[in-house]
C-alpha positions in Angstrom: 76.1 11.9 154.8 76.4 14.5 151.8 78.8 13.4 149.0 81.4 16.0 147.5 82.4 15.8 143.9 85.8 17.6 142.6 85.1 20.2 140.2 87.8 20.4 137.5 90.2 23.4 137.5 89.4 24.5 133.9 85.8 24.9 135.2 86.6 27.2 138.1 86.7 30.9 137.7 90.6 32.0 138.2 91.5 34.9 140.6 93.8 36.1 137.9 91.0 36.0 134.9 91.3 34.8 131.5 94.9 34.2 129.8 95.9 37.5 128.0 97.6 35.8 125.3 95.3 33.3 123.8 92.0 34.5 126.0 90.8 30.9 126.1 91.8 29.7 129.0 91.9 30.9 132.9 95.3 32.4 133.6 97.4 30.3 136.2 100.8 32.3 135.9 101.6 36.1 136.4 104.9 37.7 135.1 106.5 39.3 137.9 108.2 42.0 135.5 105.3 43.2 133.5 102.5 41.1 135.3 101.0 39.8 132.2 98.4 36.4 132.8 99.5 33.6 131.1 97.9 30.0 131.1 100.3 27.6 129.6 104.3 27.7 128.9 103.4 28.1 125.2 101.8 31.7 126.0 104.6 32.5 128.3 107.1 32.0 125.5 104.8 34.0 123.3 104.6 36.8 125.6 108.5 37.0 126.3 108.9 37.3 122.5 106.5 39.7 121.8 106.9 41.9 124.6 110.7 41.2 124.7 110.6 40.5 128.2 113.0 38.3 130.5 110.6 37.6 133.1 112.6 39.2 136.0 111.2 41.7 138.2 113.0 45.1 138.0 114.0 45.0 141.6 115.2 49.2 141.4 112.1 50.1 140.4 110.1 52.9 142.1 107.4 52.1 144.4 105.6 54.4 146.6 105.4 54.0 150.4 101.4 53.6 150.0 102.0 50.5 148.0 104.7 48.7 149.5 103.8 45.6 151.8 105.8 43.0 153.6 106.9 41.2 150.2 108.4 44.1 148.7 110.2 45.0 151.9 111.6 41.5 152.4 112.5 41.8 148.3 114.4 44.9 149.0 116.2 43.9 152.3 117.4 40.6 150.4 118.5 42.8 147.2 120.7 44.7 149.9 122.2 41.6 151.0 123.1 40.3 147.6 124.6 43.9 147.2 126.9 43.2 150.0 127.9 39.7 149.2 129.0 40.8 145.6 131.1 43.7 147.0 132.9 41.3 149.5 133.5 39.0 147.0 135.2 41.7 144.6 137.2 42.5 147.5 138.9 39.0 147.9 139.2 38.8 144.0 143.0 39.6 143.4 142.0 40.7 139.8 139.7 43.4 141.0 141.7 44.4 143.9 144.2 46.5 142.1 144.5 50.3 141.1 147.3 52.2 139.4 147.7 54.0 142.5 148.0 50.9 144.8 150.2 49.1 142.8 153.7 48.3 143.8 155.8 46.7 141.1 157.8 43.6 142.2 161.3 43.6 142.0 161.9 42.0 138.5 159.6 44.1 136.8 161.0 47.1 138.5 164.6 46.2 137.6 163.2 45.7 134.1 161.9 49.0 133.9 164.9 50.7 135.3 167.0 48.9 132.6 164.7 49.8 129.8 164.9 53.6 131.2 168.9 53.5 131.3 168.6 52.4 127.5 166.3 55.3 126.8 163.1 53.0 126.6 159.9 54.3 128.6 158.4 50.9 129.7 155.0 50.7 131.0 153.1 48.1 132.3 149.3 47.4 132.6 147.4 45.9 135.4 147.6 42.5 136.6 144.4 41.3 135.1 145.1 42.5 131.6 145.6 39.7 129.2 148.4 41.6 127.6 150.1 41.9 131.1 149.5 38.3 131.8 151.3 36.8 128.1 154.2 39.2 128.4 157.5 37.4 128.7 160.0 40.3 128.5 162.6 40.1 131.2 166.0 41.1 132.2 169.0 38.7 132.2 170.8 40.1 135.0 174.2 38.2 134.6 174.4 39.1 130.7 172.7 42.7 131.5 170.6 42.4 128.5 166.8 42.7 127.9 165.1 39.9 126.2 161.9 41.2 124.6 158.7 39.6 123.4 157.9 41.0 120.1 154.4 41.0 118.4 155.2 40.8 114.3 152.2 41.5 112.3 152.9 41.0 108.5 150.5 43.1 106.6 148.7 41.9 103.3 147.3 43.8 100.5 144.4 41.9 100.1 143.4 41.2 103.6 142.7 43.8 106.5 143.7 41.3 109.3 147.6 40.8 109.6 149.0 37.6 109.9 150.3 37.8 114.0 153.2 35.9 115.2 154.8 36.3 118.7 158.3 35.6 119.7 159.0 35.4 123.1 162.9 35.6 123.6 164.2 38.4 121.4 167.9 39.9 122.4 167.8 43.7 122.1 171.6 43.3 120.9 170.0 41.6 117.8 169.5 43.5 114.7 165.8 43.4 112.8 166.9 41.4 110.2 168.2 38.8 112.3 165.2 38.4 114.1 163.2 38.1 110.8 165.4 35.8 109.1 163.3 32.6 110.9 160.0 34.3 108.8 161.7 35.1 105.6 164.2 32.3 104.8 162.3 29.5 103.0 165.1 26.8 104.4 164.1 27.2 108.1 161.3 25.3 109.3 159.0 28.2 110.6 159.2 30.1 106.9 158.2 26.8 105.2 155.3 25.8 107.4 153.9 29.4 106.9 154.8 29.9 103.2 151.0 30.4 101.9 150.6 33.2 104.3 153.9 34.7 103.9 154.8 34.2 100.3 154.7 37.9 99.3 157.0 39.1 102.1 159.5 36.1 101.4 159.6 36.7 97.6 160.1 40.9 98.2 163.0 39.7 101.0 164.4 42.0 103.8 165.7 44.8 101.7 162.1 45.7 100.1 160.3 45.2 103.2 159.3 48.4 105.8 159.1 47.9 109.5 156.9 50.2 111.6 156.9 50.2 115.2 153.2 51.0 116.7 153.4 54.3 118.7 152.5 54.4 122.6 152.0 57.3 124.8 151.0 59.9 122.3 148.0 61.6 121.3 146.0 59.0 118.3 148.4 56.4 119.2 145.9 53.8 117.9 146.5 55.5 114.4 150.2 56.4 114.4 153.6 54.5 114.2 157.1 54.9 113.7 159.6 53.8 111.3 162.1 51.5 111.6 165.4 50.3 109.8 166.2 46.7 109.8 169.9 47.0 110.1 169.5 48.5 113.6 169.6 46.6 116.8 166.3 46.1 118.6 167.5 47.8 121.7 168.5 51.2 119.6 165.0 50.6 117.7 163.3 50.9 120.9 165.3 53.9 122.0 163.2 56.9 122.6 159.9 55.3 122.3 157.1 54.4 124.7 156.3 50.7 125.0 153.4 49.1 126.7 154.1 45.8 128.0 156.1 44.7 124.6 156.6 46.6 121.1 154.4 45.5 118.1 156.1 46.0 114.9 154.1 45.7 111.4 155.9 44.1 108.4 154.9 45.3 104.9 156.0 45.1 101.4 155.1 48.3 100.9 157.4 51.5 101.6 154.3 53.3 103.3 152.7 52.8 106.5 150.0 50.0 107.0 146.3 51.1 106.2 145.0 53.4 108.8 148.0 54.4 110.4 150.6 57.5 109.7 154.3 58.1 110.4 155.5 60.3 113.0 158.9 61.0 114.6 160.5 60.3 118.2 160.7 64.0 118.5 157.0 64.8 118.1 156.2 61.9 120.6 157.9 64.0 123.4 156.5 67.3 122.4 152.9 65.7 122.4 153.5 64.1 125.8 154.8 67.4 127.5 151.6 68.9 125.9 153.8 72.2 125.4 155.3 74.2 122.8 158.3 72.3 121.2 161.7 73.9 121.6 163.5 74.1 118.2 166.5 72.2 117.9 169.9 73.1 117.1 169.5 71.7 113.4 165.9 73.5 113.0 167.4 76.8 114.0 170.3 76.8 111.5 167.4 76.1 108.9 165.6 78.8 109.6 168.8 81.1 110.2 169.7 80.1 106.7 166.4 80.5 105.1 165.8 84.2 106.5 168.8 85.8 107.9 166.8 88.6 109.4 165.8 86.3 112.1 168.9 86.2 113.3 169.3 90.0 114.3 167.8 90.4 117.9 165.1 93.1 118.1 166.8 96.3 119.6 165.4 96.7 123.4 163.0 99.5 123.9 164.7 102.8 125.7 163.7 103.6 128.9 162.3 107.1 129.6 164.3 109.2 131.6 163.7 109.7 135.0 162.9 113.1 136.4 165.6 114.5 138.5 164.5 114.7 142.4 164.8 118.2 144.2 166.0 118.3 147.7 163.4 118.8 150.3 165.2 122.0 151.6 164.8 123.6 148.2 161.0 122.8 147.8 160.5 124.7 151.3 162.4 127.5 149.7 160.5 127.7 146.7 157.2 127.3 148.4 157.9 130.1 151.0 159.1 132.5 148.3 155.5 131.8 146.4 153.9 132.7 149.4 155.4 136.2 149.5 154.6 136.8 146.0 158.3 136.8 144.7 158.4 136.4 140.9 161.0 134.1 139.8 161.0 134.9 136.1 164.0 136.5 134.2 162.5 140.1 133.8 162.1 140.2 137.4 165.7 139.0 138.3 167.0 142.0 136.0 165.1 144.6 137.4 166.4 143.6 140.6 170.0 143.9 139.6 169.3 147.2 138.2 167.8 148.4 141.4 170.9 147.0 143.4 173.1 149.1 141.4 171.1 152.4 141.7 171.8 151.8 145.5 175.4 151.4 145.3 175.9 154.6 143.2 173.7 156.9 145.5 175.8 155.7 148.5 179.1 156.6 146.6 177.9 160.2 145.6 177.1 160.6 149.6 180.3 159.6 150.5 
C-alpha cells in the first residue's frame, strides 16, 4: 500500500503563472476586464488603483466569431435578457412613461392654464417627474375666480453669489408685490425677525428702495435675462404678457439694476423673439420715427408702367402682307406719285369728251 502526501498549494505550479503585481507568488485570480493575474486581495486592489480598473468585464467589447466559446455565447444571451428586463421595468415606471406629446393635462391644470391665458399669462407645465412640477402648488380657486400662485423669492446679496431663497405657496393674484413682501421686510413680523441676519440689508433699504426682477422664460438666453417689476402693481398684472414655467421666480435686490449675470428686457422683445420674425413697429414707434425723419412719411412714387403696343386687327395684317407680296410701296412718295397719275388720267378723259 502506497502512501500519498499532500503537496502545499504554494509549491504547485499554477496554470496562471506567477502574480503580475508582486511576481513572488503563483497567481490565483484573473481580472475579468483586463485579465491581469493576481495572487491575493492586496495585489487585486493595487492593480485596480494603478490601472484604474473596476474589475467588470466589458460585455459590449467586440470579439471575433473564431474566438467565441460557449461561455461568451451564454454571456451575450444573459446580457440581452437583462436589457429586456430593464426596458420592461421602465415601461411600468409612471415617471418614465410620459412624453410631451403623449401627456394630457388633468382637469385642474387645464383650467388653471386657461385662466392664466385669459389674464394674458402663458403658463407652461413640465413633465410629472420634474422636481419643479412636483413642488408647484399654484391652483385656481374656482368659486373666487382667483389664481393663487406659488412664488419663489430670491433675495440677492452683494457679498454672496448665492441668493437667499424663500418659497411662498399661497400668493393671491389680487395682492400687490409690496403687500406680499411685507412679511419679509417688516421687522415686527415673525418671519422677518427670524431671518433678520440674512435680510438685514433689504429690511434697511425698505420696499421703496428695492428693485424687483422676474426671471424670463420662453425667450432666447432666458437664463441670463429678466423683466423689471413695479412693487405697486398686483401680482396678476405683473405676470401679464409673460411666459411662466410652473411658477414665477422673482429676484429682490437693494440695487437699482439687474442681479449679477442678468440683463433686463421688455415684454415686447419676448414676443418678437418667440415669434422668430422681424417685429412690426408699434404706433408709438412709428410716430417717433416719423417725428425724427419727416421724409419717411411720404410714400415712394409708384413706377410707371410702360404703354402696351396697340394690337392691329388680323384682317389688316393680311392686307399688308398681300400688298408686300405684290411689291406695293407704302411710303409717302409713292402715295403722292399715284395721286398725280390719277389726276392726269382724269384730264385726258375730259379732253376726249
